[in-house]
C-alpha positions, 0 to 999 in steps of 0.5 A: 565511523560507526553511527550508533543509537540506543533507545531505552525504557521503551515498549518494544512491539515485537512480532508476537508480544510487547516487552519493555526494553532497549534497542541498539542501532548501528550503521542503519541496522538493529544490532541488539535488543535488551530487556528492562527499563534501565537507561544506560549512559548515552541512551535515549530515554523513550519514557515508556513510548512504543517502538515499532518497525517502520510501516510498510505500505504496499498500495497507495494512490497518494503520489497521484494526489500530489500530481493532480492536487485539483482536477485538471491541475498538473504538478511537476513530477519531481516536486510531487514525488518529494512532497509525497515522500516527506508526507509518508515519513511524517506518518511513520511509513518507511517503505512504500510501493508507489502505485502507478497506473499503466494503461490509458485511454487516448481515443476518447478525449471526454473520458480519457486519461494520458499515460504517465507511468514510464515518465513517473518511474524514471523520475522516482528512480532518478530521485532515488539514485540521487539520495533525495528520498527520506524513506525506501521507495519501490514501484507498484504498477497498477495495470488497468485492464479496461484501457487502450494502451496497457500492453504497449505501456507494460512493454516499456518496463524491464527488470532494470526498473526493479518493479516490486508489484504488478496488480490487475485492476478492472474498474469496468462498472457492474463488477468487482469494486463497482458491482453497484453501478450507482456507486460508480456513477456517484464516484465518476460524476463527482469528479467529472461533470457529465450530462446524462447523455455523456454518462450513458455514452461513457459507460457504453464505451467502457463496456465495449473496451472491456469486451474487446481487450479485457482477456488480452490485457489480463494475460499481458499483465500476468506475463509482465509480472513474471517477466519483471520478477514482480509479485502479482496482485489481484484487485477487488476480487468478488467471487470465489471463481475470480479468486480461483482465476487469481490463484491460477495466475499466481496471485500472492496478494489480494487487494481489497476483496469486496466480499466475505466469500472472496476473502474466504477463498483467498484464505483457503488458497494462501493468498494474503488479503489486503484491506484499506485502513480508511474502510476500517476507520470509517466503519465501512467501504465507501463503495458499499463492499464488505467492511474491513472490521467484519473480515478482521473478526472472521480472521480474514484480514492479513495486511492493511493499506493506507490506500488514499489516506497515509495517516490512516495506516498507523491509526488503523493498526492500533484500532485492529489491535483494540479489536483483536485485543492484541496490539502486536498482532494489529501492528503486524498487518502494517509491518512484517506481514506486508514485508513478507508478502512481497519478499522483503526479508530485511525489514518489518520486525524489531530483530537483530540484523533487521534494517533500522526502520523504527517509529516511536509513538504514544497512544492518547485516548485510543489515538496513536501520536507519532513522535519520530520516524527513523529510516535505515538508522537515520531520523527522517521525521 
């Protein structure tokens, strides 16, 4: 039996323009797009609201927030994953690449963090197989270069795990995200109550770890992405030289470049640049790095990520639309652009044959107000 739905009298946000029209869904796929404000019998009158593709999120740490809702408070994996899934559906995200850290520190109990990536991935895949998710979940392995167990953890994954993204992340203080070591100190000591002596020992430990294993871990990450058939991403590129290295490795997506120089270099090499929605909404980076708005004005921002605030993704896309004077362009940064960057050809656009991932929203005083989320033709929020 065909599952059909018709939305009419809507502002359809297409890839390059916004038109008033109707959208027909059949069995989870968009089968027709019409023009005009006529509401035929049996159709849902959207009342002039916007209809857009469901949002595509390539990098979010949100599942980790559900895993550890307070410092040293661990939550059951499945409960955390399902809560994360429902939250994303509620803010219009219909495709998510769940960012899971690989690479742990096990020898230093004061500064360490345990491995969890294999167990978390198994749980996500099991929940997915049981049909319990409301939206489409994919795996993003965040390879922590400055760690002890990265290679052995990467070796636990195979092509059967359907890993979509592998990103190289190096949070060693004094470079990349934390060129300003004081920002790193504020961030870490805000989470852990280190004395001055403990802090100095921790930083020295990280420097030693990176010097011994950094190059080996970078090579292992690049090899793992190739072996797994995943999109390779860089993280926090700061210099043109770092971007050149990323390009040599085969990086296709640059997450959160920290300088305009790095963003320029990415653009020149055809590497898509991702910036954080919180950076745009707050008016700057919490780490003191380049502002997303500045890159947008330079035409160096391709994709937005909610990063650590899922509700920020739609808001930031609308704000980008205001900045550029083109809402359709702003929405591309959270729909078709991220989908294309990771090879998802069946979603991200309102077009015949595309997966029926749809959001309906209005805008009130510049703030998007989400009314409905549809995933594969089924209402999920």
